[in-house]
Backbone as CSV, one residue per row, in Angstrom:
resi,resn,N_x,N_y,N_z,CA_x,CA_y,CA_z,C_x,C_y,C_z
1,UNK,0.787,-1.109,0.492,-0.005,-0.034,0.314,0.944,1.254,0.305
2,UNK,0.753,1.749,-0.767,1.575,3.115,-0.909,0.193,4.294,-0.601
3,UNK,0.682,5.188,-0.096,-0.513,6.557,0.611,0.534,7.540,0.183
4,UNK,-0.244,9.003,-0.626,0.087,10.104,-1.639,-1.438,10.796,-1.374
5,UNK,-1.321,12.137,-2.071,-2.572,12.781,-1.946,-2.344,14.111,-3.682
6,UNK,-2.971,14.516,-3.854,-3.451,14.890,-5.027,-2.712,16.202,-5.755
7,UNK,-2.029,16.547,-6.700,-1.692,18.057,-7.547,-0.862,18.517,-6.941
8,UNK,-1.560,19.139,-5.821,-0.558,19.822,-5.015,0.131,19.735,-3.730
9,UNK,1.826,20.702,-3.809,1.971,20.586,-2.479,2.166,21.636,-1.643
10,UNK,1.908,21.551,-0.615,1.644,23.265,-0.038,2.790,23.501,0.675
11,UNK,3.717,22.648,0.547,5.023,23.044,1.704,5.997,23.656,1.009
12,UNK,6.554,23.238,-0.769,7.145,23.799,-1.492,6.610,24.509,-2.156
13,UNK,7.420,26.173,-2.675,7.258,27.275,-3.275,7.005,27.489,-4.437
14,UNK,6.228,26.193,-5.355,5.812,26.203,-6.643,4.826,25.627,-7.238
15,UNK,4.174,26.159,-8.219,3.572,25.217,-8.911,3.764,24.411,-10.048
16,UNK,3.352,23.315,-10.027,3.439,22.316,-10.837,2.028,22.925,-12.700
17,UNK,0.891,23.349,-11.679,0.015,24.170,-12.719,-0.237,24.983,-13.105
18,UNK,0.774,25.977,-13.176,0.470,27.095,-13.893,0.364,27.586,-14.918
19,UNK,-0.759,28.923,-15.495,-1.436,28.725,-16.283,-1.748,29.938,-16.758
20,UNK,-2.106,30.588,-17.557,-2.363,31.900,-17.840,-3.354,31.901,-19.044
21,UNK,-3.887,33.228,-19.277,-5.386,33.034,-19.807,-5.035,32.935,-21.329
22,UNK,-6.353,31.860,-21.963,-6.282,31.790,-23.546,-5.661,32.491,-24.005
23,UNK,-6.554,34.058,-23.527,-6.567,35.090,-24.971,-4.677,36.071,-24.050
24,UNK,-3.423,35.267,-23.458,-2.472,35.782,-23.924,-1.909,34.380,-24.139
25,UNK,-2.215,34.058,-24.881,-1.717,32.332,-25.232,-0.470,32.799,-26.526
26,UNK,0.572,32.370,-26.059,1.930,32.872,-26.650,3.042,32.085,-26.686
27,UNK,3.781,31.352,-28.016,4.545,30.076,-27.699,5.108,30.002,-26.705
28,UNK,5.940,31.105,-26.657,7.237,31.478,-25.278,6.418,31.092,-23.701
29,UNK,5.563,32.515,-23.976,4.903,31.841,-23.070,4.383,30.481,-22.268
30,UNK,3.752,29.762,-23.405,3.567,28.553,-23.357,5.150,27.475,-22.700
31,UNK,5.790,27.809,-23.498,7.155,26.950,-22.981,7.670,27.475,-21.860
32,UNK,7.915,28.769,-21.889,7.998,28.884,-20.690,7.231,28.981,-18.642
33,UNK,5.981,28.621,-19.175,5.305,27.875,-17.841,5.604,26.551,-18.267
34,UNK,5.069,25.696,-19.334,5.710,23.901,-18.797,7.269,23.717,-18.411
35,UNK,7.545,24.300,-18.808,9.340,24.272,-18.347,8.980,24.510,-16.795
36,UNK,8.509,25.685,-16.230,8.445,25.530,-15.038,7.470,25.039,-14.626
37,UNK,6.309,24.648,-14.902,5.500,23.679,-14.499,6.519,22.201,-13.903
38,UNK,7.635,21.585,-14.931,7.771,20.393,-15.091,8.962,20.758,-13.921
39,UNK,9.770,21.685,-13.925,10.897,21.656,-13.421,9.990,21.639,-11.587
40,UNK,8.525,22.432,-11.593,8.112,21.844,-9.944,7.521,20.657,-9.582
41,UNK,7.451,20.047,-11.246,6.435,18.551,-10.843,8.077,17.401,-9.966
42,UNK,9.094,17.469,-10.918,10.262,17.317,-10.284,10.718,17.001,-8.668
43,UNK,10.548,18.544,-8.370,10.697,18.918,-6.845,9.667,18.259,-6.059
44,UNK,8.537,18.410,-6.635,7.559,17.209,-5.457,7.349,15.834,-5.849
45,UNK,8.432,15.383,-6.770,8.584,13.886,-6.565,9.611,13.790,-5.754
46,UNK,10.318,14.462,-6.061,12.122,14.753,-5.160,10.973,14.143,-3.331
47,UNK,10.298,15.583,-2.917,10.436,16.299,-1.967,9.179,14.365,-1.532
48,UNK,8.129,14.009,-2.304,7.819,12.683,-2.110,8.125,11.903,-1.437
49,UNK,9.381,11.812,-2.030,10.577,10.407,-2.175,10.901,10.043,-1.206
50,UNK,11.684,11.034,-0.283,11.894,11.861,0.685,10.978,11.374,1.758
51,UNK,9.868,12.326,1.887,9.057,11.613,3.281,8.424,10.486,3.281
52,UNK,8.287,9.733,1.702,7.880,8.376,2.197,6.410,8.225,1.570
53,UNK,5.896,9.498,1.178,4.666,9.755,0.040,4.648,8.943,-1.661
54,UNK,4.324,8.164,-1.230,4.556,7.123,-2.437,3.196,6.602,-3.736
55,UNK,2.904,7.718,-3.400,1.515,7.975,-4.556,1.227,9.427,-4.620
56,UNK,1.143,10.295,-5.578,0.927,10.713,-6.256,0.151,10.982,-7.704
57,UNK,-1.255,12.077,-7.331,-2.063,12.567,-8.557,-1.149,13.618,-9.740
58,UNK,-0.740,14.042,-11.051,-0.323,14.844,-11.211,-1.757,15.866,-11.781
59,UNK,-0.875,17.123,-11.748,-2.184,17.582,-12.077,-2.056,17.899,-13.408
60,UNK,-3.829,18.280,-13.576,-3.909,18.259,-15.103,-3.538,19.232,-15.951
61,UNK,-2.971,20.616,-15.097,-2.684,21.703,-15.796,-0.802,21.446,-16.297
62,UNK,-0.620,20.685,-16.184,0.988,20.388,-16.507,1.168,20.842,-17.307
63,UNK,0.508,20.922,-18.408,0.487,21.616,-20.085,-0.515,21.860,-20.367
64,UNK,-0.486,23.480,-19.865,-2.196,24.575,-20.526,-1.854,24.545,-21.869
65,UNK,-3.864,24.023,-22.104,-4.507,23.988,-23.014,-3.178,22.861,-24.399
66,UNK,-3.285,22.149,-23.284,-2.580,20.793,-24.282,-3.895,19.881,-25.062
67,UNK,-4.998,19.942,-24.945,-6.365,19.671,-25.938,-6.966,20.956,-26.535
68,UNK,-6.954,21.970,-26.493,-7.240,22.737,-26.790,-6.651,22.921,-28.696
69,UNK,-7.291,23.500,-29.328,-7.182,24.201,-30.739,-5.950,25.115,-30.825
70,UNK,-6.464,26.453,-29.668,-4.936,26.761,-30.007,-3.707,26.600,-29.781
71,UNK,-3.397,25.887,-29.277,-2.257,24.840,-28.879,-1.410,24.066,-30.117
72,UNK,-0.770,24.635,-30.851,-0.006,24.129,-32.041,1.434,23.970,-31.712
73,UNK,1.697,24.298,-30.780,3.334,24.041,-30.375,3.666,22.502,-29.774
74,UNK,4.688,21.795,-30.791,4.588,20.499,-30.736,5.635,20.243,-29.462
75,UNK,4.370,20.303,-28.080,5.657,20.003,-27.077,5.859,18.542,-26.523
76,UNK,5.250,17.759,-27.607,5.480,16.245,-26.675,7.435,16.191,-27.189
77,UNK,7.812,16.984,-27.783,8.448,16.418,-29.105,10.275,17.580,-28.134
78,UNK,9.467,18.424,-27.864,10.678,20.277,-27.337,10.588,18.909,-26.034
79,UNK,9.621,19.066,-24.909,10.158,18.417,-24.025,10.615,16.582,-23.801
80,UNK,10.313,15.816,-24.653,10.512,14.774,-24.732,11.523,14.058,-23.638
81,UNK,12.837,14.540,-23.541,13.461,14.353,-22.758,13.146,14.349,-21.240
82,UNK,12.950,16.043,-20.864,12.421,16.100,-19.414,10.940,14.941,-19.146
83,UNK,10.479,14.538,-19.609,9.548,13.847,-19.644,10.113,12.093,-19.504
84,UNK,11.102,11.860,-19.991,11.798,10.862,-20.112,12.421,10.568,-18.570
85,UNK,13.316,11.745,-18.116,13.466,11.825,-16.760,13.263,11.697,-15.766
86,UNK,11.574,12.203,-16.156,10.609,11.988,-15.005,10.101,10.715,-14.829
87,UNK,10.182,10.396,-15.824,9.724,8.863,-16.018,9.962,8.110,-15.083
88,UNK,12.249,8.279,-15.572,12.958,7.176,-14.537,12.856,7.811,-13.196
89,UNK,12.917,8.903,-12.864,13.005,9.026,-11.519,11.532,8.646,-10.713
90,UNK,10.382,8.550,-11.626,9.067,8.215,-10.489,9.437,6.241,-10.481
91,UNK,9.980,6.323,-11.318,9.923,4.697,-11.227,11.739,4.251,-10.617
92,UNK,12.223,4.712,-10.556,13.077,4.581,-9.220,12.676,4.876,-7.834
93,UNK,11.857,5.982,-8.066,11.378,6.361,-6.234,10.479,5.412,-6.228
94,UNK,9.947,4.319,-6.746,9.334,3.205,-7.019,7.540,4.138,-5.886
95,UNK,7.240,5.319,-6.687,6.190,5.628,-6.545,4.962,5.703,-8.167
96,UNK,4.188,5.249,-7.571,2.992,5.103,-8.662,2.091,6.666,-8.525
97,UNK,1.881,6.872,-10.045,1.015,8.286,-10.510,0.095,8.059,-10.663
98,UNK,-0.829,9.397,-11.243,-2.207,9.238,-11.506,-2.420,10.481,-12.457
99,UNK,-3.699,10.165,-12.681,-4.189,12.202,-13.175,-5.809,12.100,-12.873
100,UNK,-6.188,12.506,-12.786,-7.824,13.174,-12.985,-8.616,14.204,-13.827
101,UNK,-8.529,13.865,-14.634,-9.278,15.168,-15.659,-10.453,15.743,-14.856
102,UNK,-11.136,17.091,-15.261,-11.228,17.797,-14.967,-13.011,17.733,-15.077
103,UNK,-13.944,18.304,-14.071,-15.097,17.720,-14.354,-16.068,17.991,-15.704
104,UNK,-15.184,18.573,-16.840,-16.290,18.805,-17.790,-15.326,18.237,-18.796
105,UNK,-15.074,16.484,-18.288,-14.686,15.509,-19.065,-16.371,14.586,-18.873
106,UNK,-16.940,14.527,-20.173,-18.058,13.554,-19.298,-18.098,13.082,-21.223
107,UNK,-18.256,11.629,-20.916,-18.005,10.930,-21.857,-19.128,10.375,-22.598
108,UNK,-19.939,10.490,-21.185,-21.751,10.475,-21.492,-22.826,11.238,-21.787
109,UNK,-22.376,12.970,-22.117,-22.864,13.830,-22.746,-23.596,13.623,-23.773
110,UNK,-25.159,13.797,-23.792,-26.082,13.895,-25.501,-25.190,14.905,-26.125
111,UNK,-24.203,15.912,-26.122,-23.699,16.881,-26.567,-22.685,16.187,-27.406
112,UNK,-22.740,15.903,-28.766,-20.856,15.803,-29.242,-19.974,16.635,-29.457
113,UNK,-19.790,18.059,-29.295,-19.565,18.683,-28.785,-18.337,18.601,-27.436
114,UNK,-19.023,18.555,-26.408,-18.910,17.626,-25.288,-17.698,16.316,-25.034
115,UNK,-18.604,15.466,-25.836,-17.654,14.232,-25.916,-16.350,14.429,-26.776
116,UNK,-16.215,15.011,-27.355,-15.499,15.062,-28.268,-14.214,15.620,-27.971
117,UNK,-14.655,16.971,-27.003,-13.645,17.681,-26.266,-12.957,16.635,-24.950
118,UNK,-14.115,15.850,-24.561,-13.767,14.993,-23.135,-12.132,14.043,-24.232
119,UNK,-12.883,13.345,-25.294,-11.831,12.726,-25.650,-10.387,13.182,-26.120
120,UNK,-10.708,14.424,-26.592,-9.451,15.164,-26.834,-8.775,15.277,-25.540
121,UNK,-9.210,15.733,-24.397,-8.237,15.848,-22.915,-7.828,14.688,-22.722
122,UNK,-8.782,13.872,-22.393,-8.014,12.187,-22.062,-6.823,11.625,-23.093
123,UNK,-6.959,12.213,-24.539,-6.593,11.881,-25.563,-4.902,12.063,-24.400
124,UNK,-5.101,13.757,-24.299,-3.700,14.150,-23.559,-2.869,13.984,-22.484
125,UNK,-3.704,13.666,-21.433,-3.563,12.582,-20.307,-2.849,11.377,-20.641
126,UNK,-3.247,9.826,-21.517,-3.026,9.084,-21.880,-1.473,9.753,-22.133
127,UNK,-1.159,10.468,-23.486,-0.264,10.831,-24.442,1.103,11.269,-23.021
128,UNK,0.479,11.974,-22.521,1.632,11.856,-20.535,2.082,11.258,-20.288
129,UNK,1.473,10.637,-19.682,1.721,9.359,-19.537,2.453,8.595,-20.137
130,UNK,2.412,8.088,-20.863,3.042,7.503,-22.197,4.515,8.331,-22.425
131,UNK,4.720,9.292,-22.505,5.716,10.055,-23.371,6.712,9.834,-21.512
132,UNK,6.232,9.724,-20.290,7.299,9.388,-19.257,7.554,8.028,-19.261
133,UNK,6.518,6.846,-20.200,6.943,5.711,-20.017,7.024,4.979,-19.030
134,UNK,5.518,5.275,-18.300,4.974,4.364,-16.989,4.013,3.674,-17.783
135,UNK,4.081,2.263,-16.922,3.576,1.310,-16.974,2.098,1.865,-16.950
136,UNK,1.385,0.447,-17.136,-0.063,0.662,-16.757,-1.077,0.127,-14.985
137,UNK,0.015,1.011,-14.506,-0.637,1.335,-13.545,-0.696,2.637,-12.936
138,UNK,-0.242,3.309,-14.030,-0.500,5.346,-14.022,-1.621,5.602,-14.916
139,UNK,-2.717,5.451,-13.882,-4.125,5.581,-14.739,-4.649,6.525,-14.671
140,UNK,-5.373,7.002,-15.314,-6.500,8.362,-15.587,-7.841,7.894,-14.667
141,UNK,-8.346,8.594,-13.562,-9.609,8.379,-13.451,-10.568,9.435,-13.594
142,UNK,-11.737,8.948,-14.352,-12.860,9.915,-14.196,-13.787,9.190,-13.935
143,UNK,-15.203,10.511,-13.602,-16.548,10.120,-12.946,-17.493,9.701,-14.265
144,UNK,-18.280,9.120,-14.086,-19.370,8.915,-15.017,-19.641,9.901,-15.807
145,UNK,-20.058,10.721,-14.522,-21.052,11.518,-15.553,-22.228,12.291,-15.201
146,UNK,-23.051,12.804,-15.998,-24.429,13.028,-15.619,-25.200,12.080,-15.519
147,UNK,-26.407,12.052,-15.573,-27.605,11.319,-15.638,-28.801,11.975,-16.642
148,UNK,-28.790,12.884,-16.736,-29.457,13.893,-18.116,-30.802,12.685,-17.904
149,UNK,-31.504,12.871,-16.721,-32.933,12.743,-17.196,-33.073,11.052,-17.757
150,UNK,-32.087,10.365,-17.565,-32.389,9.038,-17.941,-30.500,8.358,-17.742
151,UNK,-30.643,7.118,-16.791,-29.441,6.814,-16.060,-29.198,5.359,-17.291
152,UNK,-30.043,5.033,-17.839,-29.557,3.635,-18.578,-29.060,4.649,-19.600
153,UNK,-29.510,5.774,-20.558,-29.849,6.221,-22.085,-28.208,6.663,-21.696
154,UNK,-27.376,7.119,-20.710,-26.279,7.989,-20.301,-25.485,7.032,-20.168
155,UNK,-26.040,5.532,-19.033,-25.000,4.644,-19.238,-24.306,4.031,-20.742
156,UNK,-25.277,3.802,-21.420,-25.460,3.245,-23.173,-24.539,4.256,-23.769
157,UNK,-25.081,5.578,-23.619,-23.184,6.211,-24.321,-22.064,6.630,-23.787
158,UNK,-22.011,6.322,-22.269,-20.709,6.121,-22.083,-20.111,5.349,-22.817
159,UNK,-20.498,4.065,-22.621,-20.076,2.765,-23.371,-19.903,2.913,-24.660
160,UNK,-20.599,3.684,-25.650,-20.569,3.619,-27.167,-18.923,4.704,-27.411
161,UNK,-18.551,6.185,-26.557,-17.891,6.890,-26.168,-16.697,5.557,-25.973
162,UNK,-16.591,5.230,-24.752,-15.649,4.071,-24.616,-15.352,3.497,-25.773
163,UNK,-15.843,3.210,-26.693,-15.450,2.240,-27.645,-14.930,3.055,-28.422
164,UNK,-14.835,4.437,-28.893,-14.550,5.015,-30.104,-13.106,5.857,-28.978
165,UNK,-12.370,5.404,-27.782,-11.348,6.311,-27.708,-10.080,5.340,-28.316
166,UNK,-9.128,5.526,-27.916,-7.960,4.901,-28.691,-7.283,3.718,-27.352
167,UNK,-6.501,2.971,-27.299,-6.102,2.255,-26.448,-5.424,2.265,-25.746
168,UNK,-4.764,3.329,-26.285,-3.799,3.930,-25.316,-4.173,4.888,-24.281
169,UNK,-5.766,5.678,-24.015,-6.415,5.981,-23.439,-7.124,4.866,-22.348
170,UNK,-8.015,4.056,-22.790,-8.737,2.927,-22.947,-7.998,1.875,-21.576
171,UNK,-6.335,1.688,-22.172,-5.618,0.700,-21.296,-5.121,1.513,-19.863
172,UNK,-5.721,2.743,-19.846,-5.229,3.092,-18.729,-6.434,4.113,-17.861
173,UNK,-7.926,3.803,-18.061,-9.275,4.527,-18.315,-9.486,3.981,-16.660
174,UNK,-9.897,4.459,-15.685,-10.488,3.589,-14.675,-12.031,4.723,-14.171
175,UNK,-12.698,4.114,-13.100,-14.043,4.638,-13.279,-14.306,4.916,-11.300
176,UNK,-14.163,6.383,-11.298,-14.725,6.106,-9.368,-16.474,6.521,-9.610
177,UNK,-17.068,5.342,-8.344,-18.319,5.996,-8.066,-18.436,7.454,-7.498
178,UNK,-19.364,8.165,-7.639,-19.854,9.529,-6.735,-20.470,9.572,-5.342
179,UNK,-20.950,10.454,-5.056,-22.134,10.471,-3.972,-23.711,11.052,-4.172
180,UNK,-23.818,11.259,-5.837,-24.881,11.486,-5.843,-25.374,10.627,-6.868
181,UNK,-25.308,10.368,-7.922,-25.406,9.698,-9.126,-24.926,8.771,-9.168
182,UNK,-23.990,8.386,-9.260,-23.277,6.926,-9.874,-22.808,6.373,-8.948
183,UNK,-23.874,5.036,-8.342,-22.792,3.615,-7.319,-22.041,3.424,-7.202
184,UNK,-21.352,2.514,-6.663,-20.679,1.535,-7.011,-21.242,0.361,-8.097
185,UNK,-22.483,0.141,-7.533,-22.966,-0.959,-8.865,-23.766,-0.390,-10.124
186,UNK,-23.727,1.473,-9.799,-23.850,1.344,-11.373,-22.498,1.547,-12.392
187,UNK,-21.628,1.704,-11.370,-20.140,1.666,-12.176,-19.348,0.327,-12.469
188,UNK,-20.433,-0.674,-11.821,-20.063,-2.359,-12.017,-20.741,-2.246,-13.294
189,UNK,-21.802,-2.064,-13.892,-23.015,-2.001,-14.685,-21.671,-1.992,-16.241
190,UNK,-20.749,-0.650,-15.941,-19.951,-0.276,-16.948,-19.016,-1.575,-17.208
191,UNK,-18.334,-2.111,-15.666,-17.732,-2.411,-15.804,-18.048,-4.363,-16.836
192,UNK,-19.492,-4.669,-16.485,-19.508,-5.735,-17.382,-19.397,-5.539,-18.937
193,UNK,-19.884,-4.739,-18.982,-20.140,-3.749,-20.772,-18.855,-4.232,-21.266
194,UNK,-17.839,-2.477,-20.547,-16.496,-2.265,-21.430,-15.357,-3.034,-20.617
195,UNK,-15.676,-3.661,-19.497,-14.313,-3.710,-18.830,-13.470,-3.156,-18.097
196,UNK,-14.027,-1.435,-18.127,-13.104,-0.557,-16.965,-12.762,-1.176,-15.927
197,UNK,-12.081,-0.333,-15.557,-11.815,-1.147,-13.652,-12.242,0.253,-12.828
198,UNK,-12.523,-0.169,-11.745,-13.633,0.977,-10.949,-12.750,0.874,-8.912
199,UNK,-11.939,2.723,-9.102,-11.778,3.201,-8.340,-12.783,3.285,-7.061
200,UNK,-12.366,2.207,-6.324,-13.663,2.532,-5.328,-13.477,4.169,-4.286
201,UNK,-14.202,5.394,-4.060,-13.998,6.419,-3.634,-14.499,6.511,-2.037
202,UNK,-13.855,5.762,-1.012,-14.611,5.198,0.007,-15.585,6.367,1.001
203,UNK,-15.247,7.957,0.303,-15.928,8.947,1.178,-17.347,8.758,0.047
204,UNK,-17.276,8.807,-0.788,-18.158,8.753,-1.740,-19.475,7.325,-1.410
205,UNK,-18.658,6.230,-1.180,-18.995,4.919,-1.462,-20.134,5.179,0.359
206,UNK,-19.908,5.816,1.365,-20.075,6.398,2.841,-21.713,6.701,2.513
207,UNK,-21.855,7.367,1.694,-22.909,8.735,0.771,-24.197,7.876,-0.204
208,UNK,-23.585,7.444,-1.113,-24.435,6.934,-1.532,-24.201,5.172,-2.030
209,UNK,-25.020,3.989,-2.013,-24.201,2.976,-2.036,-25.792,2.521,-2.003
210,UNK,-25.682,1.063,-1.922,-26.883,-0.074,-2.563,-26.592,-1.092,-0.631
211,UNK,-26.342,-0.649,-0.176,-26.201,-1.301,1.632,-25.018,-1.991,1.638
212,UNK,-24.138,-1.590,0.464,-22.242,-2.540,0.969,-21.076,-2.018,2.102
213,UNK,-20.858,-2.499,3.192,-20.341,-2.572,3.541,-18.522,-2.327,3.323
214,UNK,-18.423,-1.207,3.618,-16.865,-0.436,3.006,-15.561,-2.552,2.885
215,UNK,-15.681,-3.072,3.251,-15.325,-4.113,2.858,-15.277,-5.101,1.586
216,UNK,-17.048,-5.109,1.800,-18.255,-5.672,0.251,-17.308,-4.849,-0.855
217,UNK,-17.633,-3.492,-0.629,-17.725,-2.672,-1.811,-15.807,-2.593,-2.123
218,UNK,-15.195,-3.191,-0.942,-14.016,-2.723,-1.730,-13.725,-4.514,-2.716
219,UNK,-14.056,-5.250,-2.034,-14.004,-6.922,-2.742,-14.437,-6.797,-3.692
220,UNK,-15.790,-5.801,-4.120,-16.131,-6.016,-5.865,-15.292,-4.761,-6.545
221,UNK,-14.986,-4.011,-6.066,-14.266,-2.969,-6.826,-12.645,-4.091,-7.017
222,UNK,-11.863,-4.157,-6.236,-10.699,-4.922,-6.564,-10.790,-6.654,-7.805
223,UNK,-12.309,-6.769,-7.717,-12.209,-8.100,-8.489,-12.161,-6.986,-9.713
224,UNK,-12.323,-5.897,-10.221,-12.428,-5.865,-11.589,-10.823,-4.777,-12.001
225,UNK,-9.727,-4.977,-11.209,-8.566,-5.097,-12.338,-7.745,-6.440,-12.179
226,UNK,-6.942,-5.819,-12.880,-6.147,-6.887,-13.180,-4.650,-7.071,-12.613
227,UNK,-3.972,-8.108,-13.014,-2.885,-7.829,-12.749,-1.920,-6.654,-13.143
228,UNK,-2.106,-6.500,-14.709,-1.102,-5.204,-14.920,-2.094,-4.273,-15.040
229,UNK,-3.198,-4.107,-14.122,-3.739,-2.391,-14.053,-3.097,-2.093,-12.405
230,UNK,-2.305,-3.163,-11.641,-1.365,-3.061,-10.537,-2.759,-3.205,-9.667
231,UNK,-2.338,-3.028,-8.196,-3.398,-2.924,-7.226,-3.870,-2.013,-7.445
232,UNK,-5.779,-2.285,-7.038,-6.674,-1.286,-6.784,-6.630,-0.037,-6.375
233,UNK,-6.637,0.710,-6.705,-6.424,2.594,-6.028,-7.890,2.786,-5.711
234,UNK,-7.584,3.138,-4.428,-8.622,3.560,-3.475,-8.430,5.412,-3.406
235,UNK,-9.651,6.181,-2.964,-9.740,7.215,-2.722,-10.425,7.373,-1.106
236,UNK,-9.472,7.840,-0.388,-10.399,8.336,1.072,-10.496,9.771,1.454
237,UNK,-11.384,9.993,2.492,-11.894,11.064,2.688,-12.498,11.049,3.876
238,UNK,-13.210,12.014,4.604,-14.277,11.966,5.579,-14.511,12.872,5.758
239,UNK,-16.103,13.646,5.774,-16.979,14.804,6.203,-15.977,15.761,6.900
240,UNK,-16.026,16.678,6.895,-15.718,18.046,7.119,-17.236,17.813,8.333
241,UNK,-16.815,18.482,9.307,-17.532,19.064,10.544,-18.092,20.320,9.993
242,UNK,-19.693,19.985,10.063,-20.075,21.209,9.874,-20.454,21.842,8.708
243,UNK,-20.022,20.865,7.732,-20.159,21.168,6.319,-20.858,20.796,5.271
244,UNK,-21.405,21.095,4.582,-22.571,20.296,3.964,-22.435,18.598,3.367
245,UNK,-23.066,18.069,3.294,-22.546,16.785,2.977,-21.895,16.536,2.473
246,UNK,-20.651,15.167,2.268,-19.813,15.492,1.063,-18.996,16.023,1.031
247,UNK,-18.830,17.132,2.215,-17.756,18.360,1.482,-16.211,17.328,2.352
248,UNK,-15.351,17.002,1.482,-14.018,16.924,2.320,-13.210,17.444,3.551
249,UNK,-13.000,16.684,4.504,-12.034,17.208,5.650,-11.119,18.044,5.118
250,UNK,-10.687,19.174,5.791,-9.716,20.628,5.632,-9.138,19.185,6.097
251,UNK,-8.418,18.584,7.111,-7.032,17.678,7.955,-7.857,16.474,8.328
252,UNK,-7.078,15.646,8.070,-7.041,14.382,8.414,-7.913,13.778,9.582
253,UNK,-8.680,13.057,9.647,-9.419,12.975,11.232,-8.433,11.018,11.670
254,UNK,-7.997,11.180,12.650,-6.968,9.981,12.293,-7.839,9.485,13.102
255,UNK,-8.855,9.268,14.367,-9.699,8.278,14.716,-10.268,7.892,12.947
256,UNK,-10.983,8.503,12.254,-11.832,8.093,11.545,-10.968,6.795,10.401
257,UNK,-9.755,7.727,10.212,-8.577,7.057,9.014,-8.207,5.605,10.145
258,UNK,-7.809,5.292,11.127,-7.810,4.328,11.643,-8.242,3.214,11.603
259,UNK,-9.893,3.757,11.868,-10.772,2.503,11.788,-11.166,2.107,10.201
260,UNK,-10.677,3.455,9.366,-10.800,2.843,8.004,-9.432,1.639,7.693
261,UNK,-8.382,1.886,8.411,-7.376,0.859,8.412,-7.825,-0.840,8.643
262,UNK,-8.431,-0.531,10.281,-8.962,-1.661,10.372,-10.034,-2.648,9.559
263,UNK,-10.666,-1.566,9.022,-12.191,-1.973,8.230,-11.543,-2.733,6.982
264,UNK,-10.829,-2.154,6.840,-10.073,-2.732,4.985,-8.864,-3.548,5.311
265,UNK,-8.855,-3.853,6.781,-7.524,-4.674,6.455,-6.387,-5.937,6.021
266,UNK,-7.843,-6.118,5.431,-7.408,-7.673,4.324,-7.597,-7.606,3.075
267,UNK,-7.404,-6.286,2.420,-7.783,-5.510,1.399,-6.041,-5.338,0.977
268,UNK,-5.290,-5.183,-0.080,-4.396,-4.217,-0.634,-4.595,-3.433,-1.418
269,UNK,-4.395,-2.427,-1.555,-4.351,-1.212,-2.553,-3.303,0.037,-1.989
270,UNK,-3.195,1.028,-3.088,-2.729,2.381,-3.043,-3.867,3.329,-2.493
271,UNK,-3.167,4.303,-1.325,-4.833,4.927,-1.299,-4.107,6.483,-1.764
272,UNK,-5.159,7.255,-1.972,-5.510,8.383,-2.653,-5.953,9.255,-1.744
273,UNK,-5.000,9.990,-0.468,-5.938,10.907,0.046,-6.809,12.097,0.082
274,UNK,-7.769,12.703,-0.081,-8.219,13.308,-1.320,-9.145,14.707,0.082
275,UNK,-7.669,15.252,1.412,-7.779,15.456,2.293,-7.201,16.928,1.635
276,UNK,-8.039,18.136,2.032,-7.083,19.737,2.155,-6.302,20.141,2.173
277,UNK,-5.596,19.462,2.994,-4.071,19.951,3.275,-3.266,18.959,3.054
278,UNK,-3.501,18.029,1.730,-2.511,17.805,0.860,-1.194,16.687,1.915
279,UNK,-0.077,17.195,1.509,0.953,16.726,1.993,0.620,16.425,3.899
280,UNK,0.217,17.454,3.809,0.431,17.221,5.852,-0.349,16.266,6.012
281,UNK,-1.769,15.818,5.676,-1.981,14.405,5.919,-1.834,14.019,5.586
282,UNK,-1.310,13.570,4.213,-0.285,12.569,4.328,0.580,12.466,4.971
283,UNK,1.828,13.046,5.081,2.461,12.405,6.386,1.834,11.776,7.934
284,UNK,1.126,12.616,7.867,0.114,11.783,9.733,-0.761,10.365,9.069
285,UNK,-0.685,10.291,7.863,-1.423,9.099,7.151,-0.072,8.151,7.185
286,UNK,0.772,8.335,6.904,1.950,7.958,6.954,2.320,7.220,8.167
287,UNK,2.065,8.066,9.430,2.714,7.538,10.581,1.859,6.794,11.418
288,UNK,0.133,7.148,10.892,-0.445,6.461,11.119,-0.384,4.841,11.620
289,UNK,0.064,4.901,9.811,-0.098,3.644,9.459,0.997,2.519,9.295
290,UNK,1.906,3.369,10.040,3.371,2.923,9.851,3.740,1.360,10.254
291,UNK,2.507,0.849,11.146,2.944,-0.610,11.410,1.868,-1.668,10.518
292,UNK,1.075,-0.493,9.713,0.492,-1.761,8.659,1.332,-2.478,8.004
293,UNK,0.793,-4.206,7.861,1.734,-4.572,7.061,1.902,-4.264,5.488
294,UNK,0.664,-3.651,5.153,0.602,-3.643,3.596,1.993,-2.386,3.160
295,UNK,1.856,-1.529,4.540,2.585,-0.169,3.602,4.071,-0.468,2.823
296,UNK,3.798,0.105,1.825,5.362,0.500,1.412,6.421,2.011,1.603
297,UNK,7.183,1.321,2.452,8.094,2.748,3.108,9.123,3.307,2.029
298,UNK,9.502,4.001,2.264,10.550,4.828,0.997,11.963,4.006,1.079
299,UNK,12.341,4.042,-0.414,13.445,2.931,-0.908,13.079,1.651,-0.453
300,UNK,11.952,0.910,0.076,11.660,-0.204,-0.186,10.881,-0.840,-1.113
301,UNK,12.143,-1.591,-1.665,11.986,-2.059,-2.533,11.193,-3.542,-2.511
302,UNK,11.010,-4.253,-1.482,11.015,-5.327,-0.892,9.938,-5.628,-1.220
303,UNK,8.864,-5.212,-0.886,7.626,-4.667,-0.993,6.854,-5.517,-2.251
304,UNK,7.373,-4.575,-3.469,7.408,-5.112,-5.199,7.259,-5.980,-6.132
């Protein structure tokens, strides 16, 4: 089990998601921004290796406007060496990475333009991971999308769009359950048709489910992952006290987290903490899990 956090490191004085207004797009500005983003990503990776946080979600904004028609720059070739260097650092550090496109990626939208834009965005994500020469354990996770007043039709559209994806995207794509529209069982419907693995979001499952316990849900979701996909991926958070139902906590609730570790002790997975203070909570979680037999510690290659 690796433990990590998504996208932003609040300790370091840099961002790997720097961008600019579309109206300000120039090749020079684009290249400078990508260069700086990649430099920061390397610093984050180094930081994570040092601290033993071996699971990291790379920001979708690493290459700004990569899937937009305005971007004509051959960034793949220009930065190919940097991508290879970053991929080697990720592999040698025993880190697993993932990506999570923004909410506008909707494969089941009834609008063709939205689906086409979504596919372009997914192609960019897959290209990025391929350029780093990462294996198929580096996943791209998405939500199923909207219901659009007819869930069955929406599920069918998802499958049709999935069939139109390139192999590069298909082999990396995973879907997650959400807290409002698509439960684990809904995701299983898609898995039975398209074979796409399911990433269990444990917090979402606690809000929207069909009566499955956490351990039952993990058993179901884990069954959708093949060896080539790596360990199943799980998202974890808990309720922010006083916040609207479903609001992620600002900092880790160690009592809830220790209960989560106990309830899941018979399953092995890589754990992404979707908690607002990012690496601060991830370090607390690693300390809390230090005696857990599943935990892969920094520089501990013997667990692989």
